[in-house]
C-alpha positions as CSV (number, residue, x, y, z in Angstrom):
1,M,-21.3,-23.5,-8.4
2,E,-18.1,-24.7,-10.1
3,K,-14.8,-25.3,-8.2
4,R,-12.3,-22.6,-8.6
5,G,-9.0,-22.5,-6.3
6,F,-6.0,-24.4,-5.6
7,Y,-4.7,-27.5,-3.3
8,F,-1.8,-27.4,-0.8
9,S,-0.2,-29.6,1.6
10,T,1.5,-29.7,5.0
11,M,3.3,-32.5,6.4
12,N,0.1,-34.2,7.9
13,N,-2.7,-33.3,5.5
14,S,-3.7,-32.1,2.0
15,Y,-6.3,-29.4,1.5
16,F,-8.3,-27.7,-1.2
17,Y,-8.9,-23.8,-1.0
18,D,-12.2,-23.0,-2.8
19,D,-12.3,-19.6,-3.9
20,T,-15.9,-19.1,-4.6
21,T,-16.7,-19.7,-1.0
22,G,-13.4,-18.8,0.8
23,N,-13.4,-22.1,2.5
24,V,-10.7,-24.8,3.0
25,S,-11.4,-28.6,3.1
26,V,-9.3,-31.7,3.8
27,V,-8.9,-33.8,0.6
28,D,-7.4,-37.4,0.5
29,K,-4.5,-36.4,-1.8
30,V,-3.5,-33.7,-4.2
31,P,-3.9,-34.3,-7.6
32,N,-1.3,-33.7,-10.4
33,K,-2.8,-30.4,-11.4
34,R,-2.7,-28.3,-8.1
35,V,-4.4,-25.5,-9.5
36,V,-8.0,-25.2,-10.7
37,F,-9.4,-22.6,-13.1
38,G,-13.0,-21.8,-13.5
39,K,-14.6,-22.5,-16.7
40,Q,-17.1,-19.4,-16.9
41,R,-17.4,-17.5,-20.3
42,Y,-16.5,-13.9,-20.1
43,E,-19.2,-11.6,-21.3
44,F,-18.7,-7.9,-21.0
45,K,-21.0,-5.8,-18.9
46,A,-21.0,-2.2,-18.8
47,A,-20.5,-0.3,-15.5
48,N,-23.6,1.6,-14.3
49,R,-22.9,5.1,-13.6
50,E,-25.6,5.7,-11.1
51,E,-24.5,2.6,-9.1
52,I,-21.0,4.0,-9.0
53,E,-22.0,7.4,-8.1
54,K,-24.1,6.0,-5.2
55,F,-21.3,3.6,-4.2
56,I,-18.7,6.8,-3.8
57,H,-21.1,8.9,-2.3
58,E,-22.0,6.2,0.5
59,N,-18.3,4.7,0.7
60,G,-15.9,7.2,-0.7
61,F,-13.8,10.2,0.4
62,R,-12.2,8.4,3.1
63,Q,-8.9,10.4,2.4
64,L,-7.8,13.7,0.6
65,I,-4.3,13.5,-0.4
66,L,-2.3,16.7,-1.4
67,I,0.5,16.2,-3.9
68,V,1.8,19.5,-2.8
69,T,5.1,19.1,-4.6
70,E,6.6,17.2,-7.4
71,N,9.9,17.9,-6.4
72,C,12.3,16.5,-3.8
73,N,15.6,17.3,-2.1
74,L,16.8,13.7,-2.3
75,R,17.5,11.7,-5.0
76,C,16.7,8.0,-4.0
77,K,18.0,5.6,-6.5
78,Y,14.8,3.3,-6.4
79,C,12.2,6.2,-6.2
80,V,9.3,5.6,-8.5
81,Y,10.0,9.1,-9.8
82,S,13.5,8.6,-10.3
83,G,13.3,7.9,-13.9
84,N,14.1,4.3,-13.4
85,Y,10.4,3.4,-14.1
86,E,8.8,3.9,-17.6
87,N,5.3,4.3,-16.5
88,S,5.8,7.3,-13.8
89,R,6.7,10.8,-14.0
90,T,10.1,12.1,-12.8
91,H,11.1,14.7,-10.4
92,N,10.2,18.4,-11.4
93,Y,9.6,21.9,-10.1
94,F,5.8,21.9,-10.2
95,K,4.1,22.8,-6.8
96,M,0.6,23.2,-5.7
97,D,-0.7,26.9,-5.1
98,S,-3.2,27.7,-2.5
99,S,-6.2,28.1,-4.6
100,I,-5.9,24.6,-5.8
101,A,-5.3,23.2,-2.4
102,K,-8.1,25.2,-0.8
103,E,-10.8,24.2,-3.4
104,A,-9.9,20.6,-3.0
105,V,-10.1,20.9,0.7
106,F,-13.5,22.7,0.5
107,K,-15.2,20.3,-2.0
108,Y,-13.7,17.3,0.1
109,L,-14.8,18.5,3.5
110,S,-18.3,19.3,1.8
111,S,-18.6,15.7,0.6
112,I,-17.5,14.5,4.0
113,S,-20.3,16.5,5.6
114,N,-23.0,14.9,3.3
115,I,-21.6,11.5,4.1
116,K,-21.8,12.1,7.9
117,K,-25.5,12.1,7.8
118,K,-25.4,8.5,7.3
119,K,-22.1,7.8,8.7
120,P,-21.9,10.3,11.7
121,F,-18.5,8.9,13.0
122,L,-16.7,9.3,9.8
123,I,-13.4,11.5,10.4
124,P,-12.1,13.4,7.4
125,I,-8.1,12.6,6.8
126,I,-6.2,15.0,4.8
127,G,-2.7,14.0,3.9
128,F,0.3,15.9,2.3
129,Y,2.7,14.2,-0.4
130,G,5.3,14.7,-2.8
131,G,8.0,14.6,-3.9
132,E,9.0,16.0,-0.3
133,P,6.1,17.7,1.0
134,L,8.2,19.8,3.3
135,L,9.5,21.9,0.2
136,N,5.9,23.4,0.2
137,Y,5.8,23.7,4.2
138,A,4.1,27.2,3.9
139,L,0.9,25.8,2.1
140,I,0.7,22.9,4.3
141,K,0.5,25.3,7.5
142,E,-2.0,27.5,5.4
143,I,-4.0,24.4,4.6
144,V,-4.1,23.2,8.3
145,T,-5.5,26.5,9.3
146,Y,-8.0,26.8,6.5
147,S,-9.2,23.2,7.2
148,K,-10.1,23.9,10.8
149,Q,-11.7,27.2,9.9
150,I,-14.2,25.8,7.6
151,Y,-15.0,22.4,9.1
152,N,-16.7,21.9,12.5
153,G,-15.4,18.7,13.5
154,K,-12.3,16.6,13.9
155,I,-9.8,16.2,11.2
156,Y,-6.9,13.8,10.9
157,F,-3.6,15.3,9.2
158,N,-0.9,13.1,7.9
159,M,2.5,13.4,6.0
160,T,4.8,10.9,4.7
161,T,8.3,12.7,4.7
162,N,12.0,11.9,4.4
163,A,12.5,14.1,7.4
164,T,15.7,15.8,6.2
165,L,14.0,19.3,6.2
166,L,12.4,19.2,9.6
167,D,13.5,21.7,12.3
168,E,12.2,22.7,15.5
169,E,9.6,25.0,14.1
170,K,8.1,22.3,11.6
171,I,8.3,19.7,14.2
172,E,6.4,21.7,16.8
173,F,3.9,22.6,14.3
174,L,3.3,18.9,13.5
175,V,3.2,17.9,17.2
176,H,0.6,20.7,17.8
177,N,-1.9,19.7,14.8
178,N,-1.3,16.0,16.2
179,F,-0.2,14.9,12.6
180,L,0.6,11.2,11.9
181,L,4.1,11.3,10.7
182,S,5.4,8.6,8.5
183,I,9.2,8.9,8.1
184,S,11.3,7.2,5.4
185,L,14.1,5.1,6.6
186,N,15.8,2.2,5.1
187,G,17.4,0.4,8.2
188,Y,20.8,0.5,9.2
189,K,23.4,3.2,7.9
190,E,24.9,0.9,5.1
191,E,21.6,-0.1,4.1
192,N,19.8,3.3,4.3
193,D,22.7,5.3,2.6
194,R,23.0,2.7,-0.3
195,M,19.9,4.0,-1.8
196,R,18.5,6.8,0.1
197,V,20.7,9.7,-1.0
198,Y,21.0,13.7,-1.5
199,A,21.6,14.8,-5.2
200,N,25.4,14.6,-4.7
201,N,25.2,10.8,-3.4
202,K,25.5,11.8,0.2
203,G,23.9,9.3,2.5
204,T,20.8,10.6,4.8
205,F,20.9,8.2,7.6
206,D,22.7,10.5,9.9
207,D,20.4,13.5,9.4
208,V,17.3,11.4,9.7
209,M,18.5,9.7,12.8
210,E,19.4,13.0,14.3
211,K,15.7,14.4,13.4
212,I,14.2,11.2,14.9
213,R,16.1,11.7,18.0
214,Y,15.2,15.4,18.5
215,I,11.3,14.4,18.4
216,K,11.9,11.3,20.6
217,T,13.6,13.2,23.1
218,K,11.4,16.5,23.1
219,Y,8.1,15.2,22.4
220,P,8.0,11.6,23.6
221,D,4.4,10.9,23.7
222,Y,3.9,12.2,20.3
223,Y,6.9,10.1,19.1
224,R,5.1,6.9,20.7
225,T,1.6,7.5,19.4
226,N,2.1,9.4,16.2
227,C,5.3,8.6,14.5
228,Q,6.2,5.4,12.3
229,I,8.9,4.4,10.1
230,I,8.5,3.0,6.3
231,G,11.3,1.0,5.1
232,V,11.8,-0.3,1.7
233,Y,14.1,-3.5,0.8
234,D,15.5,-5.3,-2.3
235,V,17.6,-8.1,-3.3
236,G,20.5,-6.2,-2.0
237,T,19.4,-5.9,1.6
238,D,20.8,-8.0,4.3
239,L,17.7,-8.9,6.0
240,H,19.4,-10.2,9.2
241,K,20.9,-6.9,9.6
242,L,18.0,-5.0,8.8
243,R,15.8,-7.2,11.8
244,E,18.5,-6.6,14.0
245,F,18.6,-2.9,13.7
246,Y,14.7,-2.5,14.2
247,S,14.8,-4.9,17.0
248,T,17.6,-3.3,18.9
249,N,18.1,0.3,18.1
250,E,16.5,2.4,20.8
251,L,15.6,5.2,18.6
252,V,13.5,3.3,16.2
253,K,12.9,0.0,18.0
254,N,9.6,-1.3,17.1
255,K,8.6,1.8,15.2
256,L,8.8,-0.2,11.8
257,T,5.1,-0.2,10.5
258,M,5.6,-0.9,6.8
259,L,8.2,-2.6,4.8
260,L,8.0,-2.6,1.0
261,Q,9.9,-4.4,-1.8
262,V,11.2,-2.2,-4.4
263,S,8.9,-2.5,-7.2
264,D,9.7,-4.5,-10.2
265,V,6.9,-3.2,-12.4
266,C,8.3,-1.2,-15.6
267,T,11.9,-1.2,-14.3
268,D,15.0,-3.1,-15.0
269,W,16.0,-2.5,-11.5
270,Y,16.5,-6.1,-10.5
271,D,18.9,-6.6,-13.6
272,Q,21.9,-5.1,-11.4
273,Y,21.6,-8.1,-9.2
274,S,23.5,-11.5,-10.1
275,D,21.8,-14.7,-9.7
276,D,24.1,-15.6,-6.5
277,Q,22.7,-12.3,-5.1
278,K,19.0,-13.3,-5.8
279,N,19.6,-17.0,-4.5
280,N,21.1,-15.4,-1.1
281,F,18.4,-13.3,-0.9
282,K,16.0,-16.3,-1.2
283,K,18.1,-18.1,1.4
284,Q,17.9,-15.3,3.9
285,L,14.2,-15.1,3.6
286,E,13.8,-18.9,4.2
287,E,16.0,-18.4,7.2
288,L,13.9,-16.0,8.6
289,K,10.8,-17.7,7.8
290,Q,12.3,-20.6,10.0
291,I,13.0,-18.3,12.8
292,F,9.5,-16.7,12.5
293,I,8.0,-20.4,12.9
294,K,9.9,-21.2,15.6
295,K,9.0,-18.0,17.6
296,V,5.3,-18.1,16.8
297,M,5.4,-21.9,18.0
298,N,7.0,-20.9,21.3
299,G,4.7,-17.9,21.9
300,E,7.5,-15.4,21.6
301,K,7.2,-11.9,20.9
302,L,7.7,-11.0,17.1
303,D,10.1,-8.2,16.1
304,P,8.9,-5.8,13.4
305,V,10.7,-7.5,10.4
306,L,9.5,-10.9,11.0
307,R,5.9,-9.4,12.0
308,L,5.7,-7.5,8.5
309,L,7.3,-10.4,6.2
310,F,5.4,-13.2,7.7
311,A,2.6,-12.5,10.0
312,L,1.0,-9.8,7.9
313,P,0.3,-12.0,5.0
314,L,-0.8,-14.8,7.4
315,Y,-3.5,-12.3,9.1
316,E,-5.0,-11.9,5.3
317,V,-5.8,-15.8,5.0
318,I,-7.1,-16.4,8.4
319,N,-9.2,-13.4,8.5
320,R,-10.8,-14.1,5.0
321,P,-14.7,-14.0,4.5
322,L,-16.2,-17.2,4.7
323,N,-19.1,-18.6,2.8
324,V,-19.5,-15.5,0.8
325,S,-19.6,-15.1,-2.8
326,I,-17.4,-12.8,-4.5
327,Q,-20.5,-10.8,-5.9
328,E,-21.4,-10.3,-2.2
329,L,-17.8,-8.9,-1.4
330,R,-17.4,-6.7,-4.5
331,P,-19.3,-4.1,-6.3
332,S,-20.9,-5.3,-9.7
333,F,-18.8,-2.6,-11.8
334,L,-15.4,-4.2,-10.4
335,P,-16.2,-7.9,-10.1
336,F,-12.8,-9.5,-10.9
337,T,-9.8,-7.9,-9.0
338,G,-8.9,-6.6,-5.6
339,T,-8.3,-3.2,-6.7
340,C,-9.9,-0.2,-5.3
341,V,-12.9,1.7,-6.6
342,P,-11.7,5.2,-8.0
343,G,-12.8,8.0,-5.7
344,T,-12.6,5.9,-2.5
345,K,-9.9,8.2,-1.6
346,I,-8.7,11.3,-3.6
347,A,-5.2,12.5,-4.6
348,V,-4.9,15.9,-6.1
349,D,-1.8,16.6,-8.2
350,T,-0.1,20.1,-8.5
351,K,-2.2,21.1,-11.5
352,G,-5.6,20.6,-9.7
353,I,-6.3,17.1,-11.3
354,L,-7.8,14.3,-9.3
355,H,-6.5,10.9,-9.2
356,S,-7.8,7.5,-7.5
357,C,-4.4,7.6,-5.5
358,E,-1.3,9.2,-5.1
359,K,0.7,5.9,-6.2
360,V,-1.3,5.8,-9.8
361,N,0.3,7.8,-12.7
362,D,-1.2,10.6,-14.1
363,K,-2.9,8.9,-17.3
364,M,-6.0,8.0,-15.2
365,P,-7.5,11.2,-13.8
366,I,-11.2,11.1,-12.2
367,G,-11.8,15.0,-12.0
368,T,-10.4,18.4,-11.3
369,T,-10.8,20.4,-8.2
370,K,-13.0,22.7,-10.4
371,K,-15.5,20.1,-11.2
372,W,-14.8,17.8,-8.8
373,I,-15.2,13.9,-9.5
374,D,-16.1,13.0,-12.9
375,F,-18.3,9.9,-12.9
376,E,-18.5,9.5,-16.4
377,K,-14.7,9.4,-16.5
378,I,-14.8,6.8,-13.5
379,T,-17.3,4.6,-15.4
380,E,-15.3,4.9,-18.7
381,T,-12.1,3.9,-17.0
382,L,-13.8,1.0,-15.2
383,D,-15.2,-0.3,-18.7
384,R,-11.7,0.0,-20.1
385,Y,-10.4,-1.9,-17.0
386,N,-12.8,-4.6,-16.9
387,K,-12.5,-5.3,-20.7
388,H,-8.8,-5.8,-20.3
389,V,-8.7,-8.1,-17.1
390,G,-11.9,-9.5,-17.3
391,P,-11.2,-12.4,-19.8
392,G,-8.0,-13.3,-17.8
393,C,-9.3,-13.0,-14.3
394,I,-12.8,-14.4,-14.5
395,N,-11.6,-17.9,-13.9
396,C,-8.8,-17.0,-11.7
397,P,-8.2,-19.2,-8.6
398,I,-7.4,-16.3,-6.2
399,Q,-10.1,-13.7,-7.1
400,R,-10.3,-13.0,-3.5
401,F,-6.9,-12.5,-2.9
402,C,-6.0,-10.7,-6.0
403,P,-3.4,-7.8,-5.1
404,T,-3.6,-6.3,-8.5
405,C,-3.5,-2.4,-8.5
406,Y,-4.3,0.2,-11.5
407,R,-0.5,1.4,-10.7
408,V,1.0,-1.8,-12.1
409,L,-1.1,-2.1,-15.2
410,L,-1.2,1.4,-16.2
411,T,1.2,2.4,-19.1
412,A,2.8,5.8,-19.7
413,Q,0.3,6.2,-22.5
414,G,-2.7,5.4,-20.4
415,E,-3.4,2.0,-21.4
416,F,-3.7,-1.5,-19.2
417,N,-1.3,-3.7,-19.9
418,R,-1.2,-7.1,-17.9
419,K,2.4,-7.8,-19.3
420,Q,3.5,-5.3,-16.8
421,M,2.5,-7.0,-13.6
422,K,4.2,-9.8,-12.0
423,P,3.1,-13.3,-13.8
424,C,-0.1,-14.2,-12.2
425,Q,1.4,-18.0,-11.6
426,K,3.8,-16.3,-9.2
427,L,0.9,-14.8,-7.6
428,I,-0.8,-18.0,-7.0
429,E,2.1,-19.8,-5.9
430,E,2.7,-17.1,-3.2
431,K,-0.7,-17.8,-1.9
432,Q,-0.5,-21.4,-1.7
433,R,2.7,-21.1,0.3
434,I,1.0,-18.6,2.8
435,F,-1.7,-21.1,3.1
436,E,0.6,-23.9,3.7
437,L,2.4,-21.9,6.4
438,A,-0.9,-21.0,8.0
439,Y,-2.3,-24.6,8.3
440,T,1.0,-26.3,9.1
441,L,0.8,-23.7,12.3
442,M,-2.7,-24.4,13.0
443,E,-2.2,-28.0,12.8
444,K,0.5,-27.5,15.9
445,N,-2.4,-25.7,17.7
446,V,-0.7,-22.3,17.2
447,N,-3.4,-19.7,17.6
448,L,-3.1,-17.2,14.9
449,G,-5.9,-15.0,15.7
450,N,-3.5,-12.6,17.5
451,I,-0.5,-13.0,15.2
452,L,-0.1,-9.2,14.3
453,E,-0.2,-8.4,18.1
454,R,2.8,-10.8,19.1
């Protein structure tokens, strides 16, 4: 098999990462050309509908996400529905009615029941999403009751919320039904209120922290086991202050479980920042990276920000499959990128249309609540996708680590466009840096096996 991958170096050694096998080998020196692309010729192969249907019936339906409203009581400046993203919808007043929600839940749980004949330990997951889902709280209550009535088994419920609409009754309901609750908070007050605001531009920090305080005080066990914080940052964020906040504030200490950077796809969001601001942000990242390295080498516990920014990418590298071909890792009908198979999870919008994910725009439907999954539609979509990405991806040196998602490629017109995503060269360079860090630490006898638990 031909070589495809990249070279990287530490202070002591040079290596070659072989993307065809997942292996890394020591080399005498790194050649001038540090990236090795394959030389395969692309030939389109149509996806097999029966194979897709079999795959989804055996591996799909991992989660049902009900987009119960497209409205929100906040107007966060970076929100994907803010109007700043040309390939996404904007906030509106559509909300899901009971008949659509019940039909989706009934068919989802029926599908789960069939899969459980082969996978008896599979537990259905029903999530509520928006907009702000609590704007349709009555429907959420109704669906939780309905789900329990028609399904004889355990169900996990989850919700992503801005928390501002929580009150004693709603919190008691969430606790009683053991919801996994994801609360959006962007860190310390000045940072959160810079971008997470009401329609009148008033910041949300004080209101959200008040709700968090109430939950932690009245339901400490629930808060400890079921509540998590989701944060977002961008070039304007002071990463040192962010780290200090999530390390020292007793209300949210160790609760940050997801830290995402504001998307740069189909938006001019980052044009507002000067070169000096961008360089300062890069400087902060490097400073935090050095702190991370020192802590890991000393065996010290990592705080949430360091863990999410640096340990999480390392985890992907050290746990990669070895001596396994790409063909064994991915289904034949989706051979080139790391994106998911549509139908693996199902998002239902307010009109009863099914989508592969709550984050993908509405131009790639995969069915309806009435007819359920449309396998012909999925097959046609995957054929279009493979035709678009195949010529450029077949010889990629990081196929195993490709983060490309339909969301970043899909235009407002429903076409796929590679020009929307981050340049592939930057993605390759990011992976080279992660490998360099991982092997630098391993050369110093640092055990990275439990890196996320530190």
